[in-house]
KEPA-247391 format. One record per residue (C-alpha): residue in three letters; chain; y, x, z. Coordinates in steps of 0.05 Angstrom, whole numbers, plus 5000, padded with zeros to 4 digits. Layout:
BEGIN
- ala  A  Y  X  Z
...
***
This chain:
BEGIN
- met  A  3646  2867  0962
- lys  A  3696  2811  0926
- lys  A  3667  2845  0862
- ile  A  3599  2838  0879
- ile  A  3604  2767  0903
- arg  A  3639  2747  0842
- gly  A  3592  2780  0795
- ile  A  3531  2737  0830
- gly  A  3575  2670  0824
- lys  A  3575  2687  0746
- phe  A  3512  2699  0738
- phe  A  3488  2630  0766
- arg  A  3536  2593  0732
- his  A  3514  2634  0665
- ile  A  3444  2607  0687
- gly  A  3462  2540  0701
- ala  A  3510  2536  0630
- phe  A  3443  2559  0600
- phe  A  3403  2499  0630
- asp  A  3450  2454  0614
- lys  A  3457  2468  0537
- trp  A  3387  2485  0521
- leu  A  3345  2450  0570
- ile  A  3375  2379  0607
- thr  A  3413  2365  0549
- pro  A  3358  2356  0495
- ile  A  3307  2333  0542
- thr  A  3356  2280  0553
- lys  A  3365  2259  0488
- leu  A  3292  2268  0474
- ile  A  3284  2216  0532
- leu  A  3331  2172  0498
- lys  A  3300  2178  0429
- ile  A  3233  2160  0464
- ile  A  3253  2101  0499
- asp  A  3291  2073  0434
- phe  A  3225  2083  0397
- ser  A  3190  2056  0470
- lys  A  3218  1987  0450
- ser  A  3203  1977  0381
- asn  A  3126  2013  0397
- ser  A  3116  1991  0475
- lys  A  3048  1970  0465
- gly  A  3026  2031  0436
- leu  A  3070  2080  0466
- glu  A  3043  2053  0543
- arg  A  2977  2066  0516
- leu  A  2984  2136  0499
- ile  A  3025  2151  0558
- gly  A  2986  2116  0603
- lys  A  2931  2168  0579
- lys  A  2916  2228  0626
- gln  A  2910  2281  0573
- thr  A  2972  2264  0543
- leu  A  3012  2272  0617
- ile  A  2974  2340  0616
- val  A  2992  2364  0556
- ile  A  3073  2342  0560
- ser  A  3071  2376  0625
- leu  A  3042  2441  0603
- val  A  3090  2438  0547
- leu  A  3149  2433  0593
- ala  A  3129  2485  0637
- leu  A  3113  2537  0584
- ala  A  3179  2525  0560
- val  A  3215  2534  0614
- phe  A  3175  2595  0627
- phe  A  3197  2625  0576
- ile  A  3272  2612  0577
- val  A  3277  2638  0640
- asp  A  3237  2698  0628
- ser  A  3287  2717  0563
- glu  A  3346  2704  0609
- gly  A  3323  2751  0666
- asn  A  3300  2804  0618
- thr  A  3371  2808  0593
- met  A  3398  2811  0664
- ile  A  3344  2862  0684
- asp  A  3362  2906  0627
- gln  A  3420  2927  0653
- tyr  A  3420  3000  0681
- ala  A  3474  3056  0713
- glu  A  3465  3122  0711
- ile  A  3524  3173  0739
- leu  A  3540  3243  0706
- tyr  A  3565  3287  0768
- asp  A  3620  3347  0758
- gln  A  3638  3333  0684
- pro  A  3697  3377  0670
- val  A  3764  3356  0665
- thr  A  3809  3383  0611
- ala  A  3884  3388  0609
- thr  A  3934  3391  0546
- tyr  A  4003  3423  0570
- asn  A  4040  3487  0547
- glu  A  4011  3536  0595
- glu  A  4053  3584  0581
- ala  A  4115  3547  0611
- tyr  A  4086  3504  0662
- val  A  4037  3497  0721
- val  A  3993  3444  0746
- glu  A  3977  3428  0815
- gly  A  3930  3365  0845
- leu  A  3882  3359  0781
- pro  A  3807  3356  0797
- asp  A  3765  3407  0755
- ser  A  3716  3361  0747
- val  A  3694  3286  0758
- asp  A  3634  3232  0758
- ile  A  3624  3189  0702
- thr  A  3587  3123  0714
- leu  A  3550  3104  0649
- val  A  3528  3020  0648
- gly  A  3483  2987  0598
- gln  A  3422  2987  0566
- lys  A  3369  3050  0578
- arg  A  3361  3061  0515
- his  A  3439  3059  0502
- ile  A  3454  3104  0557
- phe  A  3399  3154  0529
- leu  A  3425  3159  0469
- ala  A  3505  3165  0499
- lys  A  3474  3228  0536
- gln  A  3446  3263  0475
- ser  A  3503  3241  0433
- pro  A  3569  3290  0425
- ser  A  3635  3263  0466
- gly  A  3698  3278  0475
- gly  A  3692  3304  0547
- val  A  3737  3283  0601
- thr  A  3811  3291  0579
- val  A  3892  3281  0611
- asp  A  3942  3300  0559
- leu  A  4012  3320  0604
- thr  A  4051  3336  0533
- gly  A  4121  3316  0551
- leu  A  4116  3313  0620
- lys  A  4175  3354  0659
- pro  A  4173  3389  0728
- gly  A  4153  3345  0790
- gln  A  4100  3288  0806
- his  A  4066  3248  0759
- lys  A  4010  3195  0761
- val  A  3966  3205  0696
- thr  A  3903  3171  0674
- leu  A  3842  3205  0648
- lys  A  3811  3191  0584
- tyr  A  3730  3195  0574
- thr  A  3714  3197  0495
- gln  A  3648  3158  0476
- gln  A  3623  3149  0410
- leu  A  3570  3096  0428
- lys  A  3606  3033  0439
- ser  A  3548  2991  0470
- ile  A  3562  3020  0540
- asp  A  3615  3014  0598
- tyr  A  3641  3081  0634
- arg  A  3683  3087  0694
- leu  A  3715  3154  0714
- asp  A  3713  3164  0789
- pro  A  3771  3190  0797
- ser  A  3803  3154  0743
- thr  A  3880  3165  0753
- val  A  3903  3229  0798
- thr  A  3974  3250  0820
- val  A  3994  3313  0799
- thr  A  4054  3362  0804
- ile  A  4082  3403  0743
- tyr  A  4125  3464  0764
- asp  A  4151  3512  0721
- lys  A  4118  3580  0714
- val  A  4149  3643  0729
- ser  A  4128  3716  0736
- ala  A  4142  3778  0781
- thr  A  4116  3843  0783
- lys  A  4071  3869  0841
- ser  A  4031  3940  0870
- leu  A  3967  3948  0857
- thr  A  3923  3976  0916
- tyr  A  3842  3971  0918
- asp  A  3798  3956  0972
- val  A  3727  3980  0969
- leu  A  3677  3926  0984
- his  A  3598  3934  1011
- gln  A  3617  4014  1035
- asp  A  3566  4000  1076
- asn  A  3509  4000  1020
- leu  A  3542  4072  1005
- asp  A  3478  4128  1014
- thr  A  3503  4150  1082
- lys  A  3502  4226  1067
- leu  A  3572  4207  1014
- asn  A  3631  4189  1020
- ile  A  3684  4160  0977
- asp  A  3741  4212  0975
- asn  A  3792  4176  0927
- val  A  3802  4123  0881
- glu  A  3847  4113  0825
- leu  A  3867  4057  0779
- asp  A  3887  4059  0713
- arg  A  3955  4025  0736
- ser  A  3999  4020  0788
- glu  A  4022  3953  0780
- val  A  4013  3881  0746
- ile  A  4046  3820  0733
- val  A  4031  3754  0772
- lys  A  4048  3683  0742
- gly  A  4058  3618  0781
- ala  A  4101  3573  0811
- glu  A  4157  3604  0845
- tyr  A  4131  3584  0918
- lys  A  4061  3617  0901
- leu  A  4096  3674  0886
- asp  A  4132  3685  0946
- glu  A  4064  3684  0982
- val  A  4034  3742  0941
- ala  A  4042  3799  0999
- thr  A  3998  3851  0961
- val  A  3947  3851  0898
- arg  A  3892  3887  0919
- ala  A  3832  3916  0867
- leu  A  3764  3903  0893
- val  A  3722  3967  0880
- asp  A  3654  3944  0899
- val  A  3596  4005  0918
- asp  A  3546  3956  0887
- asn  A  3568  3962  0817
- phe  A  3568  4040  0821
- pro  A  3515  4064  0774
- thr  A  3485  4117  0818
- gln  A  3484  4135  0884
- glu  A  3506  4216  0878
- ala  A  3567  4256  0890
- gly  A  3617  4257  0835
- glu  A  3662  4215  0786
- ile  A  3645  4139  0777
- thr  A  3685  4106  0721
- leu  A  3688  4021  0735
- glu  A  3706  3973  0678
- asp  A  3731  3902  0687
- val  A  3751  3920  0760
- pro  A  3771  3846  0782
- leu  A  3839  3836  0818
- val  A  3857  3787  0879
- ala  A  3923  3766  0909
- tyr  A  3930  3762  0992
- asp  A  3984  3733  1030
- ala  A  4009  3757  1089
- asn  A  3946  3731  1129
- gly  A  3896  3753  1085
- lys  A  3884  3695  1049
- thr  A  3874  3687  0965
- val  A  3932  3657  0931
- asp  A  3918  3626  0872
- val  A  3961  3660  0817
- glu  A  3956  3685  0751
- ile  A  3953  3760  0746
- val  A  3960  3805  0677
- pro  A  3924  3836  0666
- lys  A  3856  3804  0702
- thr  A  3819  3869  0713
- val  A  3823  3941  0708
- thr  A  3790  4004  0705
- ala  A  3782  4050  0775
- lys  A  3753  4133  0768
- val  A  3715  4138  0836
- thr  A  3710  4210  0875
- val  A  3648  4213  0920
- ser  A  3628  4272  0952
- ser  A  3579  4288  1005
- pro  A  3614  4329  1052
- ser  A  3567  4357  1109
- lys  A  3566  4414  1158
- lys  A  3516  4453  1207
- leu  A  3526  4439  1288
- pro  A  3493  4470  1340
- ile  A  3459  4421  1388
- glu  A  3493  4423  1460
- ile  A  3453  4396  1511
- val  A  3499  4358  1567
- pro  A  3452  4334  1629
- lys  A  3488  4267  1665
- gly  A  3473  4242  1736
- glu  A  3448  4276  1799
- leu  A  3386  4312  1808
- ala  A  3334  4304  1883
- phe  A  3360  4329  1933
- gly  A  3350  4412  1930
- lys  A  3338  4417  1857
- ala  A  3384  4451  1806
- ile  A  3365  4452  1726
- lys  A  3334  4525  1713
- ser  A  3333  4515  1635
- leu  A  3342  4474  1578
- ser  A  3307  4473  1516
- thr  A  3305  4435  1446
- asn  A  3253  4430  1391
- ile  A  3312  4448  1338
- asp  A  3370  4487  1353
- ser  A  3420  4452  1299
- val  A  3430  4391  1252
- thr  A  3464  4377  1200
- val  A  3516  4325  1200
- tyr  A  3551  4281  1137
- gly  A  3619  4250  1136
- ser  A  3688  4253  1117
- glu  A  3718  4326  1117
- glu  A  3772  4304  1169
- ala  A  3720  4280  1218
- leu  A  3676  4341  1205
- asp  A  3738  4396  1218
- lys  A  3746  4363  1288
- leu  A  3660  4373  1307
- asp  A  3646  4444  1334
- ser  A  3583  4423  1359
- leu  A  3535  4353  1372
- glu  A  3533  4335  1443
- val  A  3466  4304  1468
- glu  A  3464  4273  1540
- val  A  3406  4274  1578
- asp  A  3404  4223  1641
- val  A  3372  4268  1696
- thr  A  3396  4224  1749
- gly  A  3342  4231  1808
- leu  A  3295  4280  1773
- ser  A  3253  4320  1815
- asp  A  3197  4356  1764
- asp  A  3198  4377  1706
- lys  A  3207  4335  1649
- glu  A  3209  4322  1572
- tyr  A  3255  4277  1546
- thr  A  3261  4248  1467
- val  A  3329  4232  1450
- thr  A  3363  4191  1400
- leu  A  3417  4225  1362
- lys  A  3489  4189  1365
- arg  A  3539  4189  1314
- pro  A  3604  4211  1333
- asn  A  3663  4180  1306
- gly  A  3671  4195  1223
- val  A  3597  4217  1220
- thr  A  3554  4176  1168
- glu  A  3487  4214  1172
- ile  A  3452  4266  1215
- ser  A  3395  4306  1186
- glu  A  3350  4286  1249
- lys  A  3344  4218  1280
- thr  A  3318  4247  1347
- ile  A  3306  4310  1383
- thr  A  3255  4331  1445
- val  A  3294  4358  1507
- asn  A  3256  4395  1557
- val  A  3285  4404  1632
- thr  A  3262  4454  1676
- leu  A  3271  4453  1746
- asp  A  3289  4502  1803
- asp  A  3309  4511  1883
- ser  A  3385  4495  1888
- thr  A  3429  4548  1916
- thr  A  3502  4559  1929
- arg  A  3550  4619  1914
- glu  A  3613  4627  1920
- ile  A  3670  4656  1871
- asn  A  3736  4681  1900
- asn  A  3800  4688  1873
- val  A  3801  4640  1802
- ser  A  3869  4635  1783
- ile  A  3894  4560  1781
- ala  A  3921  4539  1711
- thr  A  3961  4479  1704
- glu  A  3963  4424  1654
- asn  A  4007  4373  1609
- leu  A  4064  4403  1642
- asp  A  4130  4387  1592
- thr  A  4152  4471  1590
- ser  A  4201  4456  1541
- lys  A  4237  4420  1613
- tyr  A  4211  4447  1664
- arg  A  4172  4506  1699
- val  A  4125  4510  1756
- gln  A  4095  4558  1811
- ala  A  4051  4559  1872
- leu  A  4091  4554  1939
- ser  A  4046  4610  1963
- glu  A  3988  4665  1944
- glu  A  3936  4615  1968
- asp  A  3962  4555  1931
- ser  A  3953  4605  1868
- arg  A  3885  4624  1874
- val  A  3813  4578  1894
- thr  A  3752  4599  1915
- val  A  3695  4557  1868
- val  A  3628  4529  1902
- val  A  3577  4542  1842
- thr  A  3505  4509  1856
- gly  A  3448  4511  1811
- ser  A  3389  4558  1808
- lys  A  3405  4622  1834
- ser  A  3375  4659  1765
- ile  A  3430  4636  1732
- ile  A  3481  4632  1793
- asp  A  3475  4706  1804
- ser  A  3489  4735  1731
- ile  A  3560  4688  1732
- asp  A  3631  4713  1741
- ser  A  3700  4685  1748
- ser  A  3715  4688  1672
- thr  A  3665  4628  1663
- ile  A  3698  4579  1708
- tyr  A  3767  4550  1695
- ala  A  3810  4522  1748
- tyr  A  3865  4478  1732
- val  A  3914  4426  1767
- asp  A  3943  4363  1723
- leu  A  4018  4355  1732
- asp  A  4015  4295  1691
- gly  A  4076  4254  1703
- leu  A  4109  4292  1751
- gly  A  4176  4317  1755
- val  A  4227  4368  1787
- gly  A  4202  4367  1868
- glu  A  4146  4399  1913
- his  A  4081  4368  1895
- glu  A  4006  4376  1929
- val  A  3956  4362  1868
- glu  A  3886  4362  1866
- val  A  3849  4425  1844
- lys  A  3800  4405  1778
- val  A  3751  4463  1762
- arg  A  3692  4469  1700
- gly  A  3649  4517  1680
- asp  A  3614  4551  1618
- asp  A  3547  4530  1639
- val  A  3524  4453  1643
- lys  A  3467  4472  1681
- leu  A  3507  4492  1741
- asn  A  3552  4446  1786
- tyr  A  3627  4467  1800
- ala  A  3671  4448  1865
- pro  A  3740  4477  1886
- lys  A  3734  4502  1966
- asn  A  3805  4476  1972
- lys  A  3811  4406  1946
- lys  A  3884  4401  1937
- val  A  3940  4456  1924
- lys  A  4022  4461  1937
- val  A  4066  4470  1876
- arg  A  4141  4467  1856
- ile  A  4172  4439  1791
- thr  A  4241  4463  1771
- ala  A  4288  4450  1721
- asn  A  4294  4491  1654
- ser  A  4358  4528  1668
***
């Protein structure tokens, strides 16, 4: 604000001095000469000045003179113009092999002030750009001045900022192990799988200030799926894979990495497996109803994913909610991908549920197994013959129940967390046919756990 006020004051002083030199003083001298002349020619002059036409001409001349003077000075001031050149790059001169410089801006803004034609010429003319010379400065903090070299001297310029404080460090180096990250993996064809990535080197050199190198936790090659030339199974070679240094929190660390890029060989495969569809009904049917049959429009599907995930799958379970169902029904079910599966050959299947009246049947003498007991430390036995077997009540369609036997039923007790002593445990039952319901007639049995001798 002070600069603006001083500028306005300077402007008016300039105008005042101009009027004093070129208008007031000359007019005063002219008047004095006229007075001297009038003394000797008073009568003739009085008659001339006394005429109306003479006074009009004199007033017109003086008005025109004042107008042209003011207009000329105003144009001189108005012709001043300013333009800002944004984001002009800064070039620093120093020994880049020996030092690291922090605090130096990548770019600055330059304000050019002058007449429009001069600014236009300045923008078209080559310049030396914005530079700073750090030659000879030692490690530590330094306040330095930025310079802008412009051949045209008829304009003024101002840098923002014009001075900066920089910190100079000795440059040191260290060797770091190299790993990789796969970017945009979701953009890979869902039938494909990346089996392996092999880099052409296992170590790189990082350079920078010592405290920066201490922050580097890992250096990673960024293998980008979007750069794959094809989306097909096979071996893909990627050139110029960029490297990035990260700290322990996953944030990038600004250090020099040598080399800046590596070459990666990516092995892409398309593992698949054909799986039968297993329908699993969920929920309770309407009272008195049972499932007579479950059928689908297709018997199997092909799934794609990692070899590890596919090895764990023997079938594809499809859940159907039959809660409250009292009549036959057709379902359209969207298939869900198990963990590790990236694609299924079918998106949906049709499931037909046929109902029948419910009936029950008791299957006697089903042996009870044990689960989750550390047999290296303990052994278990039923306290009585009745505790070693159970009667299972099976509920479902009569046509299915009549054909089952005890070999299709599995009864067990879970001994997880139990130690030496006698325990009363809950009996659990499951069967091979998902259309039936299985329940133990005796809910609990007694067992004795002893330590191995």
